[in-house]
C-alpha positions as CSV (number, residue, x, y, z in Angstrom):
1,M,10.2,19.6,-13.9
2,T,10.0,16.0,-15.7
3,A,8.6,13.1,-13.5
4,Q,9.2,9.5,-14.3
5,M,8.9,6.4,-12.3
6,V,12.0,4.4,-12.5
7,D,13.0,1.0,-10.8
8,A,16.6,0.9,-9.6
9,V,18.6,-1.6,-7.5
10,Y,20.8,-0.1,-4.7
11,E,24.5,-1.6,-5.2
12,H,28.0,-0.5,-3.8
13,G,26.4,3.1,-2.5
14,T,24.8,3.9,-6.0
15,F,21.5,3.4,-7.5
16,R,21.4,1.4,-10.5
17,L,18.5,1.8,-13.0
18,I,16.9,-1.4,-14.1
19,Q,15.7,-0.3,-17.2
20,P,16.7,2.7,-19.3
21,S,15.1,6.0,-18.6
22,T,13.8,8.7,-21.2
23,I,15.1,11.5,-18.7
24,A,18.5,12.6,-20.1
25,F,20.6,12.1,-16.7
26,H,23.5,14.3,-16.4
27,E,26.2,15.1,-13.8
28,G,25.1,17.3,-11.2
29,L,21.3,16.6,-11.8
30,R,19.3,16.9,-8.7
31,V,16.5,14.2,-8.5
32,R,14.1,13.3,-5.6
33,L,13.9,9.6,-4.6
34,M,10.9,7.9,-3.2
35,I,11.9,4.7,-1.8
36,D,9.4,1.9,-1.8
37,A,11.5,-1.0,-0.8
38,E,10.4,-4.5,-1.0
39,P,11.1,-6.4,2.1
40,A,14.1,-8.7,2.3
41,P,13.3,-12.3,1.8
42,D,14.8,-12.9,5.6
43,A,12.2,-10.6,6.8
44,M,9.4,-12.0,5.1
45,L,10.4,-15.6,6.4
46,S,10.7,-14.3,9.9
47,L,7.2,-12.8,9.7
48,A,5.8,-16.0,8.1
49,A,7.3,-18.1,11.0
50,S,5.9,-15.7,13.8
51,V,2.4,-16.2,12.3
52,Y,1.4,-18.6,15.1
53,D,3.5,-17.3,18.1
54,G,1.4,-17.1,21.2
55,L,-1.3,-19.5,19.9
56,A,-2.3,-22.2,22.5
57,E,-1.7,-25.8,21.5
58,Q,-5.4,-26.5,21.0
59,D,-5.7,-23.3,18.7
60,L,-2.6,-24.6,16.5
61,A,-4.1,-28.1,16.6
62,E,-7.4,-26.4,15.1
63,V,-5.3,-24.5,12.5
64,E,-3.4,-27.6,11.5
65,S,-6.8,-29.5,11.1
66,L,-8.4,-26.9,9.0
67,T,-5.4,-26.9,6.6
68,Q,-5.4,-30.5,6.2
69,R,-9.0,-30.7,5.3
70,R,-8.1,-28.7,2.0
71,A,-11.6,-27.3,1.8
72,P,-11.7,-24.1,-0.4
73,F,-11.2,-21.1,2.4
74,F,-13.5,-18.7,0.6
75,G,-16.2,-21.4,0.1
76,D,-17.1,-22.7,-3.4
77,R,-15.5,-20.6,-6.3
78,S,-17.3,-22.0,-9.3
C-alpha cells in the first residue's frame, strides 16, 4: 500500500487535488480520506466575535484599557 498526503478542495461533490500526486490514480482505486478541514471564515469570525461574551462592563473596560496601552503582552522580547 502506498501512502501519500495530498491537499484537495471539495467542489461540486468531488475532491479536486491542489497539486499533482505521484500516485497513479485510476478508475475504481480505493482510497482512505482523513479530513483535516480548515474552519470556514464565517465560523472564525463568529468565534472571534464571541470572545468577550459574558464579560461584565468593568471587565470589558479593563481589556480595552490594556489593549490601548500597546505594551508588549509577553514582556520585553529584546
